[in-house]
PyMOL commands that place a pseudoatom at each C-alpha (Angstrom):
pseudoatom trace, name=CA, resn=UNK, resi=1, chain=A, elem=C, hetatm=0, pos=[-12.253, 29.021, 27.315]
pseudoatom trace, name=CA, resn=UNK, resi=2, chain=A, elem=C, hetatm=0, pos=[-13.537, 26.262, 25.043]
pseudoatom trace, name=CA, resn=UNK, resi=3, chain=A, elem=C, hetatm=0, pos=[-14.094, 26.870, 21.314]
pseudoatom trace, name=CA, resn=UNK, resi=4, chain=A, elem=C, hetatm=0, pos=[-17.835, 26.704, 21.959]
pseudoatom trace, name=CA, resn=UNK, resi=5, chain=A, elem=C, hetatm=0, pos=[-17.526, 29.362, 24.684]
pseudoatom trace, name=CA, resn=UNK, resi=6, chain=A, elem=C, hetatm=0, pos=[-15.594, 31.593, 22.279]
pseudoatom trace, name=CA, resn=UNK, resi=7, chain=A, elem=C, hetatm=0, pos=[-18.296, 31.176, 19.639]
pseudoatom trace, name=CA, resn=UNK, resi=8, chain=A, elem=C, hetatm=0, pos=[-21.113, 31.943, 22.099]
pseudoatom trace, name=CA, resn=UNK, resi=9, chain=A, elem=C, hetatm=0, pos=[-19.224, 35.036, 23.290]
pseudoatom trace, name=CA, resn=UNK, resi=10, chain=A, elem=C, hetatm=0, pos=[-18.993, 36.627, 19.834]
pseudoatom trace, name=CA, resn=UNK, resi=11, chain=A, elem=C, hetatm=0, pos=[-22.192, 38.584, 20.434]
pseudoatom trace, name=CA, resn=UNK, resi=12, chain=A, elem=C, hetatm=0, pos=[-23.317, 38.455, 16.794]
pseudoatom trace, name=CA, resn=UNK, resi=13, chain=A, elem=C, hetatm=0, pos=[-26.000, 35.782, 17.064]
pseudoatom trace, name=CA, resn=UNK, resi=14, chain=A, elem=C, hetatm=0, pos=[-29.752, 36.207, 16.721]
pseudoatom trace, name=CA, resn=UNK, resi=15, chain=A, elem=C, hetatm=0, pos=[-31.126, 34.071, 19.555]
pseudoatom trace, name=CA, resn=UNK, resi=16, chain=A, elem=C, hetatm=0, pos=[-29.906, 30.648, 20.662]
pseudoatom trace, name=CA, resn=UNK, resi=17, chain=A, elem=C, hetatm=0, pos=[-27.293, 28.916, 18.524]
pseudoatom trace, name=CA, resn=UNK, resi=18, chain=A, elem=C, hetatm=0, pos=[-26.429, 25.374, 17.537]
pseudoatom trace, name=CA, resn=UNK, resi=19, chain=A, elem=C, hetatm=0, pos=[-22.734, 24.555, 17.067]
pseudoatom trace, name=CA, resn=UNK, resi=20, chain=A, elem=C, hetatm=0, pos=[-21.472, 21.565, 15.088]
pseudoatom trace, name=CA, resn=UNK, resi=21, chain=A, elem=C, hetatm=0, pos=[-17.793, 20.852, 14.405]
pseudoatom trace, name=CA, resn=UNK, resi=22, chain=A, elem=C, hetatm=0, pos=[-16.792, 20.619, 10.740]
pseudoatom trace, name=CA, resn=UNK, resi=23, chain=A, elem=C, hetatm=0, pos=[-14.057, 18.136, 9.969]
pseudoatom trace, name=CA, resn=UNK, resi=24, chain=A, elem=C, hetatm=0, pos=[-10.893, 19.318, 8.300]
pseudoatom trace, name=CA, resn=UNK, resi=25, chain=A, elem=C, hetatm=0, pos=[-8.879, 22.391, 9.017]
pseudoatom trace, name=CA, resn=UNK, resi=26, chain=A, elem=C, hetatm=0, pos=[-5.208, 21.677, 9.539]
pseudoatom trace, name=CA, resn=UNK, resi=27, chain=A, elem=C, hetatm=0, pos=[-4.310, 25.061, 11.046]
pseudoatom trace, name=CA, resn=UNK, resi=28, chain=A, elem=C, hetatm=0, pos=[-7.720, 26.078, 12.333]
pseudoatom trace, name=CA, resn=UNK, resi=29, chain=A, elem=C, hetatm=0, pos=[-10.898, 24.621, 13.806]
pseudoatom trace, name=CA, resn=UNK, resi=30, chain=A, elem=C, hetatm=0, pos=[-14.140, 24.996, 11.886]
pseudoatom trace, name=CA, resn=UNK, resi=31, chain=A, elem=C, hetatm=0, pos=[-17.722, 25.006, 13.129]
pseudoatom trace, name=CA, resn=UNK, resi=32, chain=A, elem=C, hetatm=0, pos=[-21.137, 25.268, 11.537]
pseudoatom trace, name=CA, resn=UNK, resi=33, chain=A, elem=C, hetatm=0, pos=[-23.184, 27.664, 13.635]
pseudoatom trace, name=CA, resn=UNK, resi=34, chain=A, elem=C, hetatm=0, pos=[-26.918, 28.167, 13.180]
pseudoatom trace, name=CA, resn=UNK, resi=35, chain=A, elem=C, hetatm=0, pos=[-28.963, 30.859, 14.849]
pseudoatom trace, name=CA, resn=UNK, resi=36, chain=A, elem=C, hetatm=0, pos=[-32.547, 32.031, 14.281]
pseudoatom trace, name=CA, resn=UNK, resi=37, chain=A, elem=C, hetatm=0, pos=[-31.597, 33.836, 11.062]
pseudoatom trace, name=CA, resn=UNK, resi=38, chain=A, elem=C, hetatm=0, pos=[-28.650, 32.207, 9.320]
pseudoatom trace, name=CA, resn=UNK, resi=39, chain=A, elem=C, hetatm=0, pos=[-26.014, 29.521, 9.170]
pseudoatom trace, name=CA, resn=UNK, resi=40, chain=A, elem=C, hetatm=0, pos=[-22.355, 30.497, 9.294]
pseudoatom trace, name=CA, resn=UNK, resi=41, chain=A, elem=C, hetatm=0, pos=[-18.961, 28.858, 9.337]
pseudoatom trace, name=CA, resn=UNK, resi=42, chain=A, elem=C, hetatm=0, pos=[-16.771, 29.931, 12.223]
pseudoatom trace, name=CA, resn=UNK, resi=43, chain=A, elem=C, hetatm=0, pos=[-13.022, 29.456, 11.788]
pseudoatom trace, name=CA, resn=UNK, resi=44, chain=A, elem=C, hetatm=0, pos=[-10.905, 29.614, 14.912]
pseudoatom trace, name=CA, resn=UNK, resi=45, chain=A, elem=C, hetatm=0, pos=[-7.174, 29.917, 14.432]
pseudoatom trace, name=CA, resn=UNK, resi=46, chain=A, elem=C, hetatm=0, pos=[-4.279, 32.077, 15.481]
pseudoatom trace, name=CA, resn=UNK, resi=47, chain=A, elem=C, hetatm=0, pos=[-1.248, 33.253, 13.560]
pseudoatom trace, name=CA, resn=UNK, resi=48, chain=A, elem=C, hetatm=0, pos=[1.411, 30.601, 12.994]
pseudoatom trace, name=CA, resn=UNK, resi=49, chain=A, elem=C, hetatm=0, pos=[4.424, 32.688, 11.935]
pseudoatom trace, name=CA, resn=UNK, resi=50, chain=A, elem=C, hetatm=0, pos=[6.758, 29.723, 11.471]
pseudoatom trace, name=CA, resn=UNK, resi=51, chain=A, elem=C, hetatm=0, pos=[4.397, 28.486, 8.730]
pseudoatom trace, name=CA, resn=UNK, resi=52, chain=A, elem=C, hetatm=0, pos=[3.803, 32.015, 7.396]
pseudoatom trace, name=CA, resn=UNK, resi=53, chain=A, elem=C, hetatm=0, pos=[0.133, 31.916, 8.397]
pseudoatom trace, name=CA, resn=UNK, resi=54, chain=A, elem=C, hetatm=0, pos=[-1.106, 35.407, 9.238]
pseudoatom trace, name=CA, resn=UNK, resi=55, chain=A, elem=C, hetatm=0, pos=[-4.842, 35.524, 9.900]
pseudoatom trace, name=CA, resn=UNK, resi=56, chain=A, elem=C, hetatm=0, pos=[-5.146, 39.237, 9.016]
pseudoatom trace, name=CA, resn=UNK, resi=57, chain=A, elem=C, hetatm=0, pos=[-3.996, 38.333, 5.486]
pseudoatom trace, name=CA, resn=UNK, resi=58, chain=A, elem=C, hetatm=0, pos=[-6.578, 35.528, 5.375]
pseudoatom trace, name=CA, resn=UNK, resi=59, chain=A, elem=C, hetatm=0, pos=[-9.263, 38.043, 6.311]
pseudoatom trace, name=CA, resn=UNK, resi=60, chain=A, elem=C, hetatm=0, pos=[-8.211, 40.434, 3.523]
pseudoatom trace, name=CA, resn=UNK, resi=61, chain=A, elem=C, hetatm=0, pos=[-8.024, 37.530, 1.050]
pseudoatom trace, name=CA, resn=UNK, resi=62, chain=A, elem=C, hetatm=0, pos=[-11.466, 36.258, 2.105]
pseudoatom trace, name=CA, resn=UNK, resi=63, chain=A, elem=C, hetatm=0, pos=[-13.014, 39.672, 1.551]
pseudoatom trace, name=CA, resn=UNK, resi=64, chain=A, elem=C, hetatm=0, pos=[-11.330, 40.025, -1.843]
pseudoatom trace, name=CA, resn=UNK, resi=65, chain=A, elem=C, hetatm=0, pos=[-12.344, 36.487, -2.854]
pseudoatom trace, name=CA, resn=UNK, resi=66, chain=A, elem=C, hetatm=0, pos=[-15.967, 37.295, -2.019]
pseudoatom trace, name=CA, resn=UNK, resi=67, chain=A, elem=C, hetatm=0, pos=[-15.801, 40.526, -4.033]
pseudoatom trace, name=CA, resn=UNK, resi=68, chain=A, elem=C, hetatm=0, pos=[-14.409, 38.468, -6.942]
pseudoatom trace, name=CA, resn=UNK, resi=69, chain=A, elem=C, hetatm=0, pos=[-17.325, 36.020, -6.660]
pseudoatom trace, name=CA, resn=UNK, resi=70, chain=A, elem=C, hetatm=0, pos=[-15.170, 33.110, -5.511]
pseudoatom trace, name=CA, resn=UNK, resi=71, chain=A, elem=C, hetatm=0, pos=[-15.945, 32.793, -1.813]
pseudoatom trace, name=CA, resn=UNK, resi=72, chain=A, elem=C, hetatm=0, pos=[-18.672, 33.381, 0.764]
pseudoatom trace, name=CA, resn=UNK, resi=73, chain=A, elem=C, hetatm=0, pos=[-19.059, 36.729, 2.502]
pseudoatom trace, name=CA, resn=UNK, resi=74, chain=A, elem=C, hetatm=0, pos=[-17.224, 37.608, 5.699]
pseudoatom trace, name=CA, resn=UNK, resi=75, chain=A, elem=C, hetatm=0, pos=[-19.864, 38.129, 8.380]
pseudoatom trace, name=CA, resn=UNK, resi=76, chain=A, elem=C, hetatm=0, pos=[-17.608, 38.919, 11.335]
pseudoatom trace, name=CA, resn=UNK, resi=77, chain=A, elem=C, hetatm=0, pos=[-13.993, 38.844, 12.390]
pseudoatom trace, name=CA, resn=UNK, resi=78, chain=A, elem=C, hetatm=0, pos=[-12.022, 39.368, 15.555]
pseudoatom trace, name=CA, resn=UNK, resi=79, chain=A, elem=C, hetatm=0, pos=[-8.560, 38.185, 16.594]
pseudoatom trace, name=CA, resn=UNK, resi=80, chain=A, elem=C, hetatm=0, pos=[-8.409, 34.445, 15.948]
pseudoatom trace, name=CA, resn=UNK, resi=81, chain=A, elem=C, hetatm=0, pos=[-11.994, 34.302, 14.626]
pseudoatom trace, name=CA, resn=UNK, resi=82, chain=A, elem=C, hetatm=0, pos=[-13.371, 34.483, 11.100]
pseudoatom trace, name=CA, resn=UNK, resi=83, chain=A, elem=C, hetatm=0, pos=[-17.112, 34.046, 10.492]
pseudoatom trace, name=CA, resn=UNK, resi=84, chain=A, elem=C, hetatm=0, pos=[-18.211, 33.346, 6.927]
pseudoatom trace, name=CA, resn=UNK, resi=85, chain=A, elem=C, hetatm=0, pos=[-21.603, 32.952, 5.309]
pseudoatom trace, name=CA, resn=UNK, resi=86, chain=A, elem=C, hetatm=0, pos=[-22.439, 29.249, 4.951]
pseudoatom trace, name=CA, resn=UNK, resi=87, chain=A, elem=C, hetatm=0, pos=[-22.637, 27.697, 1.480]
pseudoatom trace, name=CA, resn=UNK, resi=88, chain=A, elem=C, hetatm=0, pos=[-24.516, 24.428, 1.046]
pseudoatom trace, name=CA, resn=UNK, resi=89, chain=A, elem=C, hetatm=0, pos=[-21.773, 22.417, -0.621]
pseudoatom trace, name=CA, resn=UNK, resi=90, chain=A, elem=C, hetatm=0, pos=[-19.510, 19.433, -0.268]
pseudoatom trace, name=CA, resn=UNK, resi=91, chain=A, elem=C, hetatm=0, pos=[-15.751, 19.517, 0.043]
pseudoatom trace, name=CA, resn=UNK, resi=92, chain=A, elem=C, hetatm=0, pos=[-13.982, 17.802, -2.814]
pseudoatom trace, name=CA, resn=UNK, resi=93, chain=A, elem=C, hetatm=0, pos=[-11.748, 14.779, -2.393]
pseudoatom trace, name=CA, resn=UNK, resi=94, chain=A, elem=C, hetatm=0, pos=[-8.445, 14.093, -4.183]
pseudoatom trace, name=CA, resn=UNK, resi=95, chain=A, elem=C, hetatm=0, pos=[-10.343, 11.599, -6.359]
pseudoatom trace, name=CA, resn=UNK, resi=96, chain=A, elem=C, hetatm=0, pos=[-12.854, 14.305, -7.360]
pseudoatom trace, name=CA, resn=UNK, resi=97, chain=A, elem=C, hetatm=0, pos=[-10.041, 16.627, -8.390]
pseudoatom trace, name=CA, resn=UNK, resi=98, chain=A, elem=C, hetatm=0, pos=[-8.534, 13.989, -10.670]
pseudoatom trace, name=CA, resn=UNK, resi=99, chain=A, elem=C, hetatm=0, pos=[-11.601, 13.706, -12.923]
pseudoatom trace, name=CA, resn=UNK, resi=100, chain=A, elem=C, hetatm=0, pos=[-11.389, 15.634, -16.195]
pseudoatom trace, name=CA, resn=UNK, resi=101, chain=A, elem=C, hetatm=0, pos=[-14.871, 17.094, -15.628]
pseudoatom trace, name=CA, resn=UNK, resi=102, chain=A, elem=C, hetatm=0, pos=[-13.939, 18.532, -12.228]
pseudoatom trace, name=CA, resn=UNK, resi=103, chain=A, elem=C, hetatm=0, pos=[-10.561, 19.775, -13.450]
pseudoatom trace, name=CA, resn=UNK, resi=104, chain=A, elem=C, hetatm=0, pos=[-12.389, 21.610, -16.229]
pseudoatom trace, name=CA, resn=UNK, resi=105, chain=A, elem=C, hetatm=0, pos=[-14.400, 23.404, -13.515]
pseudoatom trace, name=CA, resn=UNK, resi=106, chain=A, elem=C, hetatm=0, pos=[-11.494, 24.022, -11.131]
pseudoatom trace, name=CA, resn=UNK, resi=107, chain=A, elem=C, hetatm=0, pos=[-8.874, 25.405, -13.504]
pseudoatom trace, name=CA, resn=UNK, resi=108, chain=A, elem=C, hetatm=0, pos=[-10.954, 28.508, -14.363]
pseudoatom trace, name=CA, resn=UNK, resi=109, chain=A, elem=C, hetatm=0, pos=[-11.513, 29.103, -10.632]
pseudoatom trace, name=CA, resn=UNK, resi=110, chain=A, elem=C, hetatm=0, pos=[-7.779, 28.998, -9.924]
pseudoatom trace, name=CA, resn=UNK, resi=111, chain=A, elem=C, hetatm=0, pos=[-7.175, 31.338, -12.868]
pseudoatom trace, name=CA, resn=UNK, resi=112, chain=A, elem=C, hetatm=0, pos=[-9.821, 33.702, -11.498]
pseudoatom trace, name=CA, resn=UNK, resi=113, chain=A, elem=C, hetatm=0, pos=[-8.142, 33.502, -8.096]
pseudoatom trace, name=CA, resn=UNK, resi=114, chain=A, elem=C, hetatm=0, pos=[-4.796, 34.467, -9.638]
pseudoatom trace, name=CA, resn=UNK, resi=115, chain=A, elem=C, hetatm=0, pos=[-6.269, 37.333, -11.625]
pseudoatom trace, name=CA, resn=UNK, resi=116, chain=A, elem=C, hetatm=0, pos=[-9.393, 38.672, -9.925]
pseudoatom trace, name=CA, resn=UNK, resi=117, chain=A, elem=C, hetatm=0, pos=[-8.717, 38.533, -6.190]
pseudoatom trace, name=CA, resn=UNK, resi=118, chain=A, elem=C, hetatm=0, pos=[-5.751, 40.915, -6.441]
pseudoatom trace, name=CA, resn=UNK, resi=119, chain=A, elem=C, hetatm=0, pos=[-8.065, 43.506, -8.004]
pseudoatom trace, name=CA, resn=UNK, resi=120, chain=A, elem=C, hetatm=0, pos=[-10.192, 43.509, -4.845]
pseudoatom trace, name=CA, resn=UNK, resi=121, chain=A, elem=C, hetatm=0, pos=[-7.477, 42.973, -2.220]
pseudoatom trace, name=CA, resn=UNK, resi=122, chain=A, elem=C, hetatm=0, pos=[-7.217, 45.822, 0.315]
pseudoatom trace, name=CA, resn=UNK, resi=123, chain=A, elem=C, hetatm=0, pos=[-4.475, 46.641, 2.792]
pseudoatom trace, name=CA, resn=UNK, resi=124, chain=A, elem=C, hetatm=0, pos=[-0.885, 45.460, 3.046]
pseudoatom trace, name=CA, resn=UNK, resi=125, chain=A, elem=C, hetatm=0, pos=[-0.198, 42.492, 0.800]
pseudoatom trace, name=CA, resn=UNK, resi=126, chain=A, elem=C, hetatm=0, pos=[2.333, 40.021, 2.071]
pseudoatom trace, name=CA, resn=UNK, resi=127, chain=A, elem=C, hetatm=0, pos=[3.899, 37.818, -0.543]
pseudoatom trace, name=CA, resn=UNK, resi=128, chain=A, elem=C, hetatm=0, pos=[3.945, 34.077, 0.087]
pseudoatom trace, name=CA, resn=UNK, resi=129, chain=A, elem=C, hetatm=0, pos=[6.988, 32.884, -1.785]
pseudoatom trace, name=CA, resn=UNK, resi=130, chain=A, elem=C, hetatm=0, pos=[7.358, 29.124, -1.440]
pseudoatom trace, name=CA, resn=UNK, resi=131, chain=A, elem=C, hetatm=0, pos=[11.127, 29.317, -1.896]
pseudoatom trace, name=CA, resn=UNK, resi=132, chain=A, elem=C, hetatm=0, pos=[11.367, 31.918, 0.879]
pseudoatom trace, name=CA, resn=UNK, resi=133, chain=A, elem=C, hetatm=0, pos=[9.296, 29.625, 3.103]
pseudoatom trace, name=CA, resn=UNK, resi=134, chain=A, elem=C, hetatm=0, pos=[11.685, 26.742, 2.395]
pseudoatom trace, name=CA, resn=UNK, resi=135, chain=A, elem=C, hetatm=0, pos=[14.700, 28.942, 3.216]
pseudoatom trace, name=CA, resn=UNK, resi=136, chain=A, elem=C, hetatm=0, pos=[12.996, 30.107, 6.403]
pseudoatom trace, name=CA, resn=UNK, resi=137, chain=A, elem=C, hetatm=0, pos=[12.222, 26.517, 7.448]
pseudoatom trace, name=CA, resn=UNK, resi=138, chain=A, elem=C, hetatm=0, pos=[15.853, 25.583, 6.816]
pseudoatom trace, name=CA, resn=UNK, resi=139, chain=A, elem=C, hetatm=0, pos=[17.094, 28.522, 8.898]
pseudoatom trace, name=CA, resn=UNK, resi=140, chain=A, elem=C, hetatm=0, pos=[14.776, 27.465, 11.744]
pseudoatom trace, name=CA, resn=UNK, resi=141, chain=A, elem=C, hetatm=0, pos=[16.080, 23.901, 11.551]
pseudoatom trace, name=CA, resn=UNK, resi=142, chain=A, elem=C, hetatm=0, pos=[19.662, 25.165, 11.669]
pseudoatom trace, name=CA, resn=UNK, resi=143, chain=A, elem=C, hetatm=0, pos=[18.930, 27.418, 14.656]
pseudoatom trace, name=CA, resn=UNK, resi=144, chain=A, elem=C, hetatm=0, pos=[17.358, 24.555, 16.570]
pseudoatom trace, name=CA, resn=UNK, resi=145, chain=A, elem=C, hetatm=0, pos=[20.212, 22.143, 15.830]
pseudoatom trace, name=CA, resn=UNK, resi=146, chain=A, elem=C, hetatm=0, pos=[17.734, 19.708, 14.316]
pseudoatom trace, name=CA, resn=UNK, resi=147, chain=A, elem=C, hetatm=0, pos=[18.943, 16.129, 13.824]
pseudoatom trace, name=CA, resn=UNK, resi=148, chain=A, elem=C, hetatm=0, pos=[18.218, 16.417, 10.080]
pseudoatom trace, name=CA, resn=UNK, resi=149, chain=A, elem=C, hetatm=0, pos=[20.936, 19.054, 9.517]
pseudoatom trace, name=CA, resn=UNK, resi=150, chain=A, elem=C, hetatm=0, pos=[23.020, 16.699, 7.307]
pseudoatom trace, name=CA, resn=UNK, resi=151, chain=A, elem=C, hetatm=0, pos=[20.095, 16.527, 4.826]
pseudoatom trace, name=CA, resn=UNK, resi=152, chain=A, elem=C, hetatm=0, pos=[19.789, 20.295, 4.443]
pseudoatom trace, name=CA, resn=UNK, resi=153, chain=A, elem=C, hetatm=0, pos=[22.505, 20.999, 1.827]
pseudoatom trace, name=CA, resn=UNK, resi=154, chain=A, elem=C, hetatm=0, pos=[20.866, 18.595, -0.638]
pseudoatom trace, name=CA, resn=UNK, resi=155, chain=A, elem=C, hetatm=0, pos=[17.419, 20.057, 0.065]
pseudoatom trace, name=CA, resn=UNK, resi=156, chain=A, elem=C, hetatm=0, pos=[18.724, 23.608, -0.369]
pseudoatom trace, name=CA, resn=UNK, resi=157, chain=A, elem=C, hetatm=0, pos=[20.312, 22.635, -3.699]
pseudoatom trace, name=CA, resn=UNK, resi=158, chain=A, elem=C, hetatm=0, pos=[17.043, 21.089, -4.929]
pseudoatom trace, name=CA, resn=UNK, resi=159, chain=A, elem=C, hetatm=0, pos=[15.043, 24.158, -3.911]
pseudoatom trace, name=CA, resn=UNK, resi=160, chain=A, elem=C, hetatm=0, pos=[17.511, 26.472, -5.652]
pseudoatom trace, name=CA, resn=UNK, resi=161, chain=A, elem=C, hetatm=0, pos=[17.377, 24.320, -8.805]
pseudoatom trace, name=CA, resn=UNK, resi=162, chain=A, elem=C, hetatm=0, pos=[13.562, 24.421, -8.786]
pseudoatom trace, name=CA, resn=UNK, resi=163, chain=A, elem=C, hetatm=0, pos=[13.454, 28.168, -8.218]
pseudoatom trace, name=CA, resn=UNK, resi=164, chain=A, elem=C, hetatm=0, pos=[15.869, 28.793, -11.082]
pseudoatom trace, name=CA, resn=UNK, resi=165, chain=A, elem=C, hetatm=0, pos=[14.088, 26.354, -13.418]
pseudoatom trace, name=CA, resn=UNK, resi=166, chain=A, elem=C, hetatm=0, pos=[10.673, 27.857, -12.689]
pseudoatom trace, name=CA, resn=UNK, resi=167, chain=A, elem=C, hetatm=0, pos=[11.722, 31.409, -13.592]
pseudoatom trace, name=CA, resn=UNK, resi=168, chain=A, elem=C, hetatm=0, pos=[10.705, 33.816, -14.976]
pseudoatom trace, name=CA, resn=UNK, resi=169, chain=A, elem=C, hetatm=0, pos=[7.863, 34.453, -12.561]
pseudoatom trace, name=CA, resn=UNK, resi=170, chain=A, elem=C, hetatm=0, pos=[4.713, 36.468, -12.996]
pseudoatom trace, name=CA, resn=UNK, resi=171, chain=A, elem=C, hetatm=0, pos=[3.508, 37.785, -9.659]
pseudoatom trace, name=CA, resn=UNK, resi=172, chain=A, elem=C, hetatm=0, pos=[-0.100, 36.738, -9.079]
pseudoatom trace, name=CA, resn=UNK, resi=173, chain=A, elem=C, hetatm=0, pos=[-2.395, 36.292, -6.128]
pseudoatom trace, name=CA, resn=UNK, resi=174, chain=A, elem=C, hetatm=0, pos=[-2.205, 32.673, -5.038]
pseudoatom trace, name=CA, resn=UNK, resi=175, chain=A, elem=C, hetatm=0, pos=[-4.393, 30.534, -2.818]
pseudoatom trace, name=CA, resn=UNK, resi=176, chain=A, elem=C, hetatm=0, pos=[-1.342, 28.709, -1.419]
pseudoatom trace, name=CA, resn=UNK, resi=177, chain=A, elem=C, hetatm=0, pos=[-3.418, 25.933, 0.140]
pseudoatom trace, name=CA, resn=UNK, resi=178, chain=A, elem=C, hetatm=0, pos=[-4.788, 23.938, -2.773]
pseudoatom trace, name=CA, resn=UNK, resi=179, chain=A, elem=C, hetatm=0, pos=[-5.937, 20.912, -0.818]
pseudoatom trace, name=CA, resn=UNK, resi=180, chain=A, elem=C, hetatm=0, pos=[-8.864, 19.167, -2.489]
pseudoatom trace, name=CA, resn=UNK, resi=181, chain=A, elem=C, hetatm=0, pos=[-11.016, 19.770, 0.611]
pseudoatom trace, name=CA, resn=UNK, resi=182, chain=A, elem=C, hetatm=0, pos=[-10.552, 23.536, 0.185]
pseudoatom trace, name=CA, resn=UNK, resi=183, chain=A, elem=C, hetatm=0, pos=[-12.664, 23.390, -2.975]
pseudoatom trace, name=CA, resn=UNK, resi=184, chain=A, elem=C, hetatm=0, pos=[-16.411, 23.351, -2.342]
pseudoatom trace, name=CA, resn=UNK, resi=185, chain=A, elem=C, hetatm=0, pos=[-18.877, 22.035, -4.895]
pseudoatom trace, name=CA, resn=UNK, resi=186, chain=A, elem=C, hetatm=0, pos=[-22.272, 23.696, -4.541]
pseudoatom trace, name=CA, resn=UNK, resi=187, chain=A, elem=C, hetatm=0, pos=[-23.701, 21.629, -7.408]
pseudoatom trace, name=CA, resn=UNK, resi=188, chain=A, elem=C, hetatm=0, pos=[-24.217, 24.620, -9.659]
pseudoatom trace, name=CA, resn=UNK, resi=189, chain=A, elem=C, hetatm=0, pos=[-21.672, 23.423, -12.194]
pseudoatom trace, name=CA, resn=UNK, resi=190, chain=A, elem=C, hetatm=0, pos=[-20.007, 26.822, -12.229]
pseudoatom trace, name=CA, resn=UNK, resi=191, chain=A, elem=C, hetatm=0, pos=[-17.133, 25.852, -9.989]
for i in range(1, 191): cmd.bond("trace and resi %d" % i, "trace and resi %d" % (i + 1))
show_as sticks, trace
zoom trace
């Protein structure tokens, strides 16, 4: 089944639909879908356990982010599919992020993410601990007999040094995918 077939088969549309791919999305495919009533973004993507990507957690985070005023509403979800309300906006570039004016807008959003989303998050909360992810990647490389095994002791030592130096930690909700393109500018100046 093609992505377009999957989108047509959702059964949530009001009349005929137009589907346009949206560029970006490293672990998922994104589409702008318009029907007679609304425009939505459809994200297609399955769990990728080796990278600690669990779509059910993304769904819960998306709902909480909307409740916190930081993200569009979830319109529909099913296994491997997340449909969000469309926001007229442009994705930021790394150059955009580097400007003091944009940083002044983004930093409060990240702070709100850390503080406010957790207050609205429902269901089991899995922690994404970057140092655990690194250890898990290393274990997978060891199990597979990867040709980079001789590099692992130095990488493990660096990760352990960073984890120790970064402590103490305050547990907070984190976005964990702070690519510039994951920030949308709707032109309102509020973030």
